[in-house]
N, C-alpha and C positions, 0 to 999 in steps of 0.2 A: 845654804842648807836646803835639802830637798823636802818634799812633802812629808808630814809627820804621820806615822802609822802606829797604832796601838795593836798589840797582839795579846790575847789571853788564851793560854792553854796550860793544863796542868802537867803536860809531858815536856820536860826540859829539852830533850833532844829535838822535839818538833819545833819548840820555840826558837832554839838556836839555829836550826836549819833554815827556817823561814826568814829569820832575821838576817842571816848571812847572805842569802840570795837577794833580799830586798835592799840591803845596804850596798851590795855590789852594784846595784842599779841606781844608787844615789839617793835612796830614801833614808830619812831619819826614822829609826825604829826603837820603840820602847816596849818591852815585854813584861807580862804579868802572869803569875801562876794561878790566878783566879779572877773571876769576872767582877767581883766586888772592888778589888783594887783598881782594875781598869776603869770601872765606872766612876770611882772617886777621883781618879786622875783626870778623867774626861771632864768632870764638872769644874775642875780648876783650870785645866788647859785642854780645850777640845782639840782632837786630832783631825787630820784630813781624811782618814779612812780607818776603819776598825775591822779586825779579823778576830772572830770568836769561836772557840770550841763550845760544844753543847754541854758535855758532861764534865763538870769541874766542882771542886769543893765549894761550899757556900752556894750562892745564887747561880743557877744554871745559865748557860749562854743564851738560851732563848729568852729568858726573863730579862737578862741584861740588854739584849737586843731591843726588847720592847721598851725598857726604861730609857735607853738612849734615843730611840725613835720618837718618844713622846716629847723630847726636847730639841731634837736636831734631825736634819735630813742628811747627815753625813753618810757616805757610802759604807755599808756593812756587808762583810762576807762571812758566812757561817762555814766552818770546817768541822766535820763530824764523822765518826765511824758508823753512825746510824744512816741507813740508806733506804728506809721505807718511804713510800709515797706520802704517808701521813707526816713523817718528819720533815720532808722537803717542803710540803705545802704549808706546814706550821711555821717553818722558818721564813718562808717568803711572805706569808700572811702577816707575820709579826713585824715585817719591815726590812728584812735582809735583801740586799741587791743581788746576791749570788749565794749558791750553796754547793760546796765541794765535799766529796766523800773521801775519807781516809781509807787506804793510803792514796795520796795524790802526788803528782809531780810538782816539786817546788818551782820548776820552770813554768809550768802551766799556771800556777797560782800567781807568779810574778807577772805573767802575760795578762791575766785577768785584771790585776791591780793596775797595770799600765794602761789597759784598755779603758778602764773606768775613768782614769785621770785624763786620757786623751779626749774622751767624749765630753767631759766637763769643760776642758779647755776649749774645745771646738765650739761648744754651745756659747761660751763667753766671748769668743773672738769673731765668729763668722757673722757677716751682715745678714740680717733677716728682718722680716716684718715684726712689728711690735706685738702682734697678737694673731692667734689662730682660733677659728671658731668652726664648730660643726654641730648643728642642731642647737641644743641647749647648753653645750659645753664650750667654754672659752678658756684659752691659755694665754697668759701674759708672758711672752718670751723674755722680756727684760727682767722681770721680778721673779720669774719661775713660779707664778701663782696660777692655780686652776680653780675654775668656778663652774658650778652646775646651777643654772637659773640664778646667777649672781650670788649663790651661796658658796663660800670658799671651801675647798676640800684639800686635805694634806696629801701631797704626793712625794715620794722619794725621788732623787735625781734620775734613777733608772726608769721609774714609772712615768715621770714627766717626759723624758726623752722618747720612750716607747709611744706614748700618746701623741707627742708632737710629730713623730715620723708618720704615724697612721693618718693624722690630720693633714699632713703635707701631701698625702697620696690617697685622697678620699674616694676616688673613682675606680679603684682597682684593688684586687687582692694583693697582699704583701706577703712574701714568703718568709718562713722562719730564718732561712739562711741570710736573706737580705737584711732582716732585723738584726741578726747577730753581727753582721758586718758594719751596719750603719748606726746602730744604737750602742752595741758593745764594742765596736771597732775590732772584731775578730776577723782576720783574713781567711780563716778556714773554719769549717764546721766543727766546733768543739763539743757543744752540748745543746741541742735544740730544745731540750726540756726547760732551759732557762726562760725562753720566751713564753712557754705555757705557764710556768710558775708566776711570772709577772702578770700575765693575763688573768689568772685566777684572782690575784690580789686586786687588780684594777676593777674587775667586775663587781667585787664586793664594795669598793669605794664609789662606784658609779651606779649603785643600785637605784638611786632616785632619778637617774637620767633616762631620757627616752632613747639615748644612743646605745647601741649594742655593738660589741666587737665579736663578730661571728667567726668561728673556726671554719676554715676551708680544708676539708679532710685531706691529709697527706701533703698539704702545701703550706698553709699559713693562715692569715686572717684578713677580714675585710670589715669595713664599717657599714652599719645600717641604722636607720632611724625608725623606731617602732613606737609602741604605746607603753606607758608606764603600767 
């Protein structure tokens, strides 16, 4: 049986469409018509990835995302008809790894799901050093733990992979397209805003660190060490 994916969306046609495409790629899929049912199922049997709509009966998807993130670093993808900058930032800030706007291509969603699992599998299998350090931040690559001045901080798998890649290339600027290919495993430019969303969330979590991830206008990001 393939990886287990939970989907919560109050529109049956969307649930069925996503399930069909994911099952055709070998995933085990369980669908729910509300976020509360998904969260209850997750507490009993955690899934390998979660796909959440925002507007649903009962607890909204963003709140469910926050509830799951408080207990697990499972990858979470938000799908929503809401496309404002505030909605995207809110979703990423609460812990989602990706944010897709309806209507979206089920083929693209499947590609993003597969990219997340490829990146996780690659992180688990490729040989690498036990730790990466830059300034006052250290990353334990075996346990996927992150520390600022020996104080542990909670990072999602995508946040950890983003920071690990930046730490592996500390002396140069890294482009958004490069990050999409090597962190998200996308072979083409799909949505460079994903990198900016993760950066916003990381900056909030690294607020006590001297390390800054600076934007290089029109290109990408670079690391710098400043004062708190």
